[in-house]
C-alpha positions as CSV (number, residue, x, y, z in Angstrom):
1,M,0.1,-0.2,0.1
2,T,1.5,3.4,-1.0
3,N,1.9,6.0,1.7
4,S,-0.9,8.7,1.2
5,K,0.5,11.2,3.7
6,P,1.6,14.7,2.3
7,R,5.2,14.9,1.6
8,V,6.8,17.9,3.2
9,F,10.2,19.6,2.6
10,L,11.2,21.4,5.8
11,T,14.2,23.4,5.7
12,G,15.6,24.5,9.2
13,G,14.6,21.3,11.0
14,S,17.4,21.6,13.6
15,G,16.4,25.1,14.4
16,M,13.8,26.4,16.9
17,V,10.9,26.8,14.5
18,G,11.7,23.5,12.7
19,H,12.0,21.5,16.0
20,N,8.7,22.8,17.1
21,I,7.3,22.0,13.8
22,L,8.5,18.4,14.1
23,E,7.3,18.2,17.7
24,H,4.0,19.1,16.9
25,P,1.3,16.6,17.3
26,A,0.0,16.9,13.7
27,A,3.6,16.0,12.3
28,S,2.5,12.3,12.6
29,K,-0.1,13.0,9.8
30,L,2.7,14.1,7.3
31,E,5.9,12.6,5.6
32,I,8.4,15.3,6.6
33,F,11.7,15.5,5.1
34,A,14.0,17.6,7.2
35,P,17.6,16.9,6.4
36,D,20.4,18.3,8.4
37,I,23.4,20.5,7.5
38,P,25.7,17.4,6.7
39,E,22.8,15.9,4.5
40,L,22.1,19.0,2.6
41,N,23.8,22.2,2.2
42,L,21.2,25.0,1.4
43,F,23.9,27.2,0.2
44,D,24.3,24.9,-2.7
45,Y,21.6,25.5,-5.4
46,N,22.1,22.4,-7.3
47,A,22.2,20.3,-4.2
48,V,19.0,21.7,-3.1
49,R,17.4,21.2,-6.6
50,A,18.5,17.6,-6.7
51,Y,17.2,16.8,-3.2
52,M,13.9,18.3,-3.9
53,A,13.7,16.5,-7.5
54,R,14.3,13.1,-5.6
55,I,11.8,13.6,-2.8
56,K,9.2,15.3,-4.8
57,P,7.5,17.1,-2.0
58,D,3.8,18.4,-2.1
59,I,4.6,21.4,-0.2
60,V,7.8,23.2,0.9
61,I,8.2,25.0,4.5
62,H,11.2,27.3,4.3
63,A,12.1,27.9,8.0
64,A,15.9,27.8,8.0
65,G,17.9,30.9,8.7
66,R,20.7,32.4,10.4
67,V,19.0,34.3,13.5
68,G,20.2,36.3,16.3
69,G,19.6,39.3,18.7
70,I,20.9,42.9,18.2
71,Q,24.5,42.1,19.2
72,A,24.8,39.3,16.5
73,N,23.1,41.5,13.8
74,M,25.2,44.3,14.5
75,A,28.5,42.2,14.7
76,H,27.7,40.3,11.4
77,P,25.6,42.1,9.0
78,V,27.4,40.5,6.0
79,A,26.5,37.0,7.1
80,F,23.0,37.8,8.0
81,L,22.4,39.3,4.6
82,L,24.1,36.8,2.4
83,E,23.4,33.5,4.2
84,N,19.4,34.2,4.6
85,L,19.4,35.6,1.0
86,D,21.2,32.4,-0.4
87,M,19.3,29.8,1.6
88,G,16.0,31.4,0.7
89,R,16.7,32.2,-3.0
90,N,18.1,28.6,-3.4
91,T,15.0,27.1,-1.6
92,V,12.3,29.0,-3.5
93,W,13.9,28.8,-7.0
94,A,14.5,25.0,-6.7
95,A,11.2,24.5,-5.5
96,C,9.9,26.4,-8.7
97,N,12.1,24.6,-11.1
98,C,11.1,21.2,-9.6
99,G,7.4,22.0,-10.2
100,V,6.6,22.3,-6.5
101,K,3.1,24.2,-6.4
102,K,2.8,25.0,-2.6
103,F,5.3,26.9,-0.7
104,I,5.3,28.4,2.9
105,N,8.0,30.9,3.5
106,L,8.9,32.3,6.9
107,G,9.6,36.0,6.8
108,S,10.3,38.3,9.8
109,S,8.8,41.4,11.3
110,C,12.1,43.0,10.9
111,M,10.9,43.4,7.3
112,Y,8.8,46.4,8.4
113,P,10.1,50.1,8.2
114,R,11.6,51.2,11.5
115,N,9.3,54.3,11.7
116,A,5.9,52.5,10.4
117,P,3.1,53.2,12.7
118,N,2.0,50.3,15.0
119,P,0.4,47.9,14.6
120,L,2.4,46.8,11.6
121,K,0.0,45.9,8.4
122,E,1.2,43.5,5.7
123,E,1.1,46.2,3.1
124,M,3.7,48.3,4.9
125,V,6.7,46.0,3.8
126,L,9.0,48.2,1.7
127,Q,7.4,51.6,2.5
128,G,10.2,53.0,4.6
129,E,13.7,52.7,5.9
130,L,14.6,49.6,7.9
131,E,16.0,49.4,11.5
132,P,19.8,49.7,11.1
133,T,20.5,47.2,13.9
134,N,19.2,44.4,11.8
135,E,18.9,45.7,8.2
136,G,21.0,42.8,6.4
137,Y,18.7,40.3,7.9
138,A,15.7,42.3,7.0
139,L,16.8,43.0,3.5
140,A,17.3,39.2,3.0
141,K,13.9,38.3,4.3
142,T,12.2,40.8,2.2
143,V,13.9,39.8,-1.0
144,V,13.1,36.1,-0.5
145,S,9.5,37.1,0.2
146,R,9.2,39.2,-2.9
147,L,10.7,36.3,-5.0
148,A,8.0,34.0,-3.7
149,A,5.4,36.6,-4.7
150,Y,6.8,37.2,-8.2
151,I,6.8,33.5,-9.0
152,S,3.1,33.4,-8.0
153,K,2.4,36.4,-10.1
154,E,4.0,35.1,-13.2
155,A,2.6,31.8,-12.9
156,P,-0.6,31.6,-10.7
157,E,-0.4,27.8,-10.5
158,F,2.6,28.2,-8.1
159,R,1.2,29.4,-4.8
160,Y,4.1,30.8,-2.7
161,K,3.0,32.2,0.4
162,T,4.9,34.1,3.1
163,L,4.1,34.2,7.0
164,I,5.7,37.0,8.9
165,P,5.7,35.9,12.6
166,C,6.7,38.3,15.5
167,N,9.4,37.7,17.7
168,L,9.6,34.1,18.7
169,Y,11.0,32.2,21.7
170,G,10.6,28.9,23.2
171,R,12.0,25.2,23.3
172,W,15.1,24.6,21.2
173,D,16.0,28.4,21.4
174,K,19.5,29.7,21.6
175,F,20.5,30.9,25.0
176,A,24.2,31.9,24.5
177,P,24.6,35.5,24.7
178,E,26.5,35.9,21.4
179,N,23.4,34.8,19.3
180,S,20.4,34.7,21.5
181,H,17.2,37.1,21.2
182,M,16.0,38.8,24.1
183,I,13.9,36.3,26.0
184,P,16.5,33.5,26.0
185,A,19.1,35.8,26.9
186,V,17.1,37.3,29.8
187,I,16.2,33.7,31.0
188,R,20.0,33.0,31.0
189,K,21.1,36.2,32.4
190,L,18.5,35.9,35.4
191,H,19.2,32.2,36.1
192,L,23.0,33.0,36.6
193,A,21.9,36.1,38.7
194,K,19.8,33.9,40.9
195,L,22.6,31.3,41.2
196,N,25.4,34.1,41.9
197,K,23.2,35.8,44.5
198,E,23.3,39.1,42.2
199,K,21.6,42.1,43.9
200,T,21.0,43.9,40.6
201,V,20.8,43.0,36.8
202,E,21.5,45.5,34.1
203,I,18.8,46.1,31.3
204,W,19.8,47.8,27.9
205,G,18.2,51.1,27.4
206,D,15.4,52.3,29.5
207,G,13.3,49.0,29.2
208,L,10.4,51.0,27.8
209,A,10.7,49.5,24.3
210,R,7.7,47.3,23.5
211,R,8.1,43.8,21.9
212,E,5.7,41.2,20.9
213,F,7.0,37.7,21.6
214,M,5.0,34.5,20.8
215,Y,5.8,31.0,22.1
216,A,7.5,28.8,18.9
217,G,5.0,26.0,19.8
218,D,2.1,28.4,18.4
219,I,4.1,29.4,15.2
220,A,4.5,25.6,14.5
221,D,0.7,25.2,15.4
222,C,-0.1,27.8,12.8
223,I,2.2,26.3,10.1
224,H,0.4,22.9,10.5
225,R,-2.9,24.7,10.1
226,A,-1.5,26.3,7.0
227,I,-0.3,22.9,5.6
228,T,-3.9,21.5,6.2
229,D,-5.8,24.7,5.1
230,F,-3.2,26.1,2.4
231,D,-6.0,27.2,-0.1
232,T,-7.4,29.6,2.5
233,L,-4.3,30.9,3.7
234,P,-3.5,34.6,2.6
235,A,-0.5,35.0,0.3
236,L,1.1,37.3,3.0
237,M,0.0,37.1,6.7
238,N,1.2,38.4,10.0
239,V,1.4,35.7,12.7
240,G,1.3,36.9,16.4
241,L,-0.4,37.9,19.3
242,G,-1.6,41.3,18.5
243,L,-0.6,42.6,21.8
244,D,2.9,43.6,23.1
245,N,4.8,44.2,26.5
246,S,7.6,46.3,27.7
247,V,11.1,45.0,27.9
248,N,10.9,45.7,31.5
249,D,7.8,43.6,31.7
250,Y,9.5,40.6,30.1
251,Y,12.3,40.9,32.7
252,L,9.9,41.0,35.3
253,T,7.9,37.8,34.2
254,V,11.2,35.8,33.6
255,A,12.4,36.8,37.2
256,E,9.0,35.5,38.4
257,V,9.5,32.3,36.5
258,V,13.2,31.8,37.3
259,G,12.9,33.0,41.0
260,Y,15.4,36.0,40.7
261,K,14.6,38.3,43.6
262,G,17.0,41.1,43.1
263,A,16.6,44.7,41.4
264,F,17.1,45.8,37.8
265,T,19.3,48.9,36.5
266,H,19.2,50.6,33.2
267,D,22.3,51.2,30.9
268,L,21.0,54.3,28.8
269,S,24.0,54.2,26.5
270,K,23.1,50.8,25.2
271,P,21.0,50.2,22.0
272,A,17.4,49.2,22.4
273,G,16.3,48.9,18.9
274,M,13.0,50.0,17.7
275,K,10.9,51.7,20.2
276,Q,7.8,49.2,19.2
277,K,7.3,46.3,16.9
278,L,3.6,45.2,17.1
279,I,2.1,43.4,14.1
280,D,-1.6,43.6,13.1
281,T,-3.1,40.3,13.2
282,T,-6.5,41.2,11.2
283,R,-5.9,38.8,8.3
284,Q,-4.8,36.0,11.0
285,T,-8.0,36.5,13.0
286,A,-10.1,36.3,9.5
287,W,-8.4,33.3,8.6
288,G,-9.5,31.8,12.1
289,W,-6.1,31.0,14.1
290,Q,-5.0,32.4,17.3
291,P,-1.9,31.5,19.6
292,K,-2.8,29.5,22.7
293,T,0.2,30.0,25.0
294,T,0.4,32.9,27.6
295,L,3.7,34.5,28.1
296,K,4.2,33.0,31.6
297,E,3.6,29.5,30.4
298,G,5.9,30.0,27.4
299,I,8.5,31.3,29.5
300,A,8.1,28.4,31.9
301,K,8.5,25.9,29.0
302,A,11.5,27.8,27.6
303,Y,13.1,27.8,31.1
304,E,12.5,24.0,31.7
305,F,14.2,23.5,28.3
306,F,17.1,25.8,29.3
307,L,17.6,23.6,32.6
308,Q,17.5,20.3,30.7
309,H,19.5,21.2,27.4
310,A,21.2,24.6,27.3
311,V,22.3,25.5,31.0
312,K,26.1,25.1,30.0
313,Q,25.9,27.6,27.2
């Protein structure tokens, strides 16, 4: 008897989003191909095309990427631009040339202009200057999203769609300070502060910048829903909570979960990034999907993962 499960080619299976897609209960209903780096080099177009031609996927999910926080983006803008551009371009173009008709590309809320009014609506992409601290990453994500849209415009039978998630955190996150985003960095920082009995912890900037962080298990849930209900999925759609919190609020919530009892100070000389980055979830709500994990629940799951797997980072 032949396998009737939909065949999915997933890039970035060893990353945070990829791991959460593979861990999701709905993954058992799919035949997922998620090659790791030794098996498939996404920087090699010919290799990507040959792999896709061999497995003949029904749909491609492009979740691979070089990711990191402000420090990493500012230190390595060339790598963030080139690596994300090359991986995305190779995956999208190989899928097109192999005749794969369905594609879900993961963009980033960094694609939005730095001074765009919040909440950020999908049509605001390319309507203004990008945030300098992550411009290389944002440019790459924007180009790949546009390439997917151009392919669909030229040949409508190719339905190549992009999801733009808000900031993500959760299980399988990166906690080491040189490449972590804010929440995993704060989890590690406050865990160590608790162990070392530090009386104060420093926050970059005044802590008033507002961010929208969604648990990675929720973006995985949205992607599985998108695979199932692909026909009704908008061509470009934000995925998020539709609400945000201040950096100070995130520190307080992490402190509560971790058990850190000290105080906080602010270093106003350090960069804090955009003042606010809240996405508009009108299309997502109309499509009929909402995230389920509260901030405290998500941080507790991320901290549990940190204690089990990443505490030595």
